[in-house]
C-alpha positions as CSV (number, residue, x, y, z in Angstrom):
1,M,10.8,-18.4,-22.0
2,I,11.3,-18.5,-26.1
3,N,11.4,-21.5,-28.6
4,D,14.3,-23.6,-27.3
5,K,14.5,-22.6,-23.9
6,I,10.8,-24.6,-23.5
7,R,11.4,-27.1,-21.7
8,V,7.6,-29.0,-21.3
9,R,6.4,-32.0,-23.5
10,E,2.9,-29.4,-24.6
11,L,2.0,-26.6,-24.8
12,R,-1.3,-24.0,-25.9
13,L,-1.0,-22.1,-29.1
14,V,-3.2,-19.2,-29.3
15,G,-2.5,-15.9,-31.7
16,D,-4.0,-14.4,-34.9
17,N,-1.9,-16.8,-37.4
18,V,-2.4,-20.4,-35.5
19,E,-5.3,-22.3,-35.3
20,P,-5.9,-22.6,-31.1
21,G,-5.2,-25.7,-29.2
22,I,-3.1,-28.0,-27.4
23,F,0.5,-29.3,-29.5
24,P,3.4,-31.1,-28.8
25,I,6.6,-28.4,-28.4
26,D,8.1,-29.9,-31.4
27,K,5.0,-29.1,-33.2
28,A,4.5,-25.9,-31.7
29,R,8.0,-25.1,-32.6
30,Q,8.3,-26.1,-36.2
31,I,5.0,-23.9,-37.0
32,A,7.1,-20.9,-35.4
33,K,9.8,-21.9,-37.9
34,E,7.9,-22.3,-40.7
35,Q,6.6,-18.2,-40.2
36,E,9.9,-17.4,-39.3
37,L,9.1,-16.3,-35.8
38,D,9.3,-16.8,-32.1
39,L,7.6,-19.4,-30.1
40,V,6.8,-17.5,-26.4
41,V,5.7,-18.4,-23.6
42,I,3.2,-16.2,-22.2
43,S,1.5,-17.6,-19.1
44,D,3.2,-20.4,-17.3
45,K,0.6,-20.1,-14.5
46,A,-2.2,-22.5,-17.0
47,E,-1.7,-25.9,-17.6
48,P,-0.6,-26.4,-19.9
49,F,1.2,-23.4,-20.4
50,I,0.2,-20.6,-23.1
51,A,2.3,-19.7,-25.7
52,R,2.0,-17.3,-28.7
53,I,3.7,-17.3,-32.0
54,L,5.3,-13.8,-32.6
55,D,8.2,-11.6,-33.7
56,Y,10.2,-11.6,-30.2
57,K,12.2,-8.6,-30.9
58,K,8.8,-6.4,-32.0
59,F,6.8,-7.4,-29.1
60,L,9.8,-6.5,-26.6
61,Y,9.8,-3.1,-28.7
62,E,5.9,-2.2,-28.2
63,Q,6.1,-3.4,-24.2
64,K,8.5,-0.8,-24.1
65,K,7.0,2.0,-25.7
66,K,3.6,1.4,-23.7
67,T,5.6,1.6,-21.0
68,K,7.4,4.7,-22.1
69,E,3.6,5.8,-22.5
70,L,2.5,5.5,-19.2
71,K,5.3,6.7,-17.5
72,A,5.2,9.9,-19.9
73,K,1.4,10.4,-18.8
74,Q,2.2,9.9,-14.9
75,I,1.4,13.6,-13.1
76,K,4.4,14.1,-10.6
77,V,3.1,15.7,-7.7
78,V,5.9,18.4,-6.7
79,V,5.3,19.9,-2.3
80,K,6.6,23.2,-1.9
81,E,7.5,24.6,1.5
82,I,7.1,28.1,2.9
83,R,8.3,28.5,6.4
84,F,6.7,31.3,8.8
85,G,7.6,32.3,12.3
86,P,4.6,32.8,14.8
87,Q,5.5,36.7,15.1
88,T,5.9,36.8,11.2
89,D,5.7,40.9,10.0
90,E,3.3,41.9,7.1
91,H,5.5,43.1,4.9
92,D,7.1,38.9,4.8
93,Y,3.9,37.3,5.5
94,D,2.3,39.5,2.1
95,F,5.4,38.4,0.5
96,K,5.1,34.6,0.9
97,K,1.9,34.7,0.3
98,K,2.7,35.4,-3.3
99,H,5.2,32.8,-3.6
100,A,2.4,30.5,-1.8
101,E,-0.2,31.9,-4.5
102,K,2.4,31.2,-7.4
103,F,3.0,28.0,-6.3
104,L,-0.9,26.9,-6.2
105,E,-1.3,28.0,-9.9
106,E,2.1,26.0,-11.1
107,G,-0.5,22.8,-9.6
108,S,1.8,22.1,-6.5
109,K,1.1,21.0,-3.4
110,L,1.6,23.3,-0.6
111,K,3.0,22.7,3.2
112,T,2.9,25.8,4.9
113,Y,4.3,25.4,8.3
114,V,4.8,27.9,11.5
115,F,8.3,27.2,13.0
116,F,8.2,27.8,16.6
117,K,12.0,28.4,18.5
118,G,12.6,27.9,21.9
119,R,9.9,29.2,24.0
120,S,8.3,31.0,21.6
121,I,6.4,27.5,21.6
122,I,3.7,29.6,24.1
123,F,2.5,31.2,20.7
124,K,0.9,28.4,18.8
125,D,-2.4,30.4,18.9
126,Q,-0.7,32.9,16.8
127,G,0.6,30.3,14.9
128,E,-2.6,28.9,13.9
129,I,-4.1,32.4,13.3
130,L,-1.7,33.3,10.8
131,L,-1.9,29.9,9.1
132,L,-5.9,30.2,8.8
133,K,-5.2,33.3,7.2
134,L,-3.3,32.4,4.4
135,A,-5.8,29.6,3.9
136,Q,-8.2,32.0,3.7
137,E,-6.6,34.6,1.7
138,L,-5.4,30.9,-0.8
139,E,-9.2,29.8,-1.7
140,H,-9.6,31.0,-4.9
141,V,-6.5,29.0,-5.7
142,G,-6.2,26.5,-3.3
143,K,-7.7,24.1,-1.3
144,V,-6.7,22.8,2.4
145,D,-6.3,19.6,3.1
146,Q,-4.9,19.1,6.3
147,L,-5.7,22.0,8.8
148,P,-3.2,23.6,10.9
149,K,-1.9,20.6,13.5
150,L,1.1,20.7,15.8
151,E,3.7,18.2,15.6
152,G,6.6,19.1,17.6
153,K,8.1,22.7,17.0
154,R,6.3,22.9,13.9
155,M,2.3,23.9,12.8
156,I,1.9,22.0,9.5
157,M,-0.8,23.1,6.7
158,M,-1.3,20.9,3.8
159,M,-2.9,22.7,0.7
160,S,-3.1,21.7,-3.0
161,P,-4.8,23.8,-6.2
162,K,-8.1,23.4,-7.0
163,K,-7.1,23.1,-10.7
164,P,-4.3,20.7,-11.8
165,A,-1.5,22.0,-13.8
166,K,-1.2,22.2,-17.5
């Protein structure tokens, strides 16, 4: 609420260029007009409402700038996936391991899983060995968040990088 949209009898004024205190709404509007600024309600939870005299456009601009800065500082977590079969060949394993290492060095999280088709579910111990071997070989760049766990027809293992991305 700003200026004429404020519909209360009195306000508590705070701010830099105003003596703090409780003022009738007309007096508060008059003070704001004299300074050629806006009367802005900061908190409508208090009794009486708390208001400040400031340049409203500048206030909005600074708030938008702060939210933009906070958004830029946020780290976006990227999850990369690598899929194996229970009887993945050694060459394919090495190829996928290089990709996994690259993903972890970039700072992405890694979701590796062994997918069991049809009756290949009988090889779940091979799938677990494969995932544990991968975790052991990648321990210099990442750490295991979730040990291999069977979920339906997939055995899933999660890893995250040891050092965050730059």
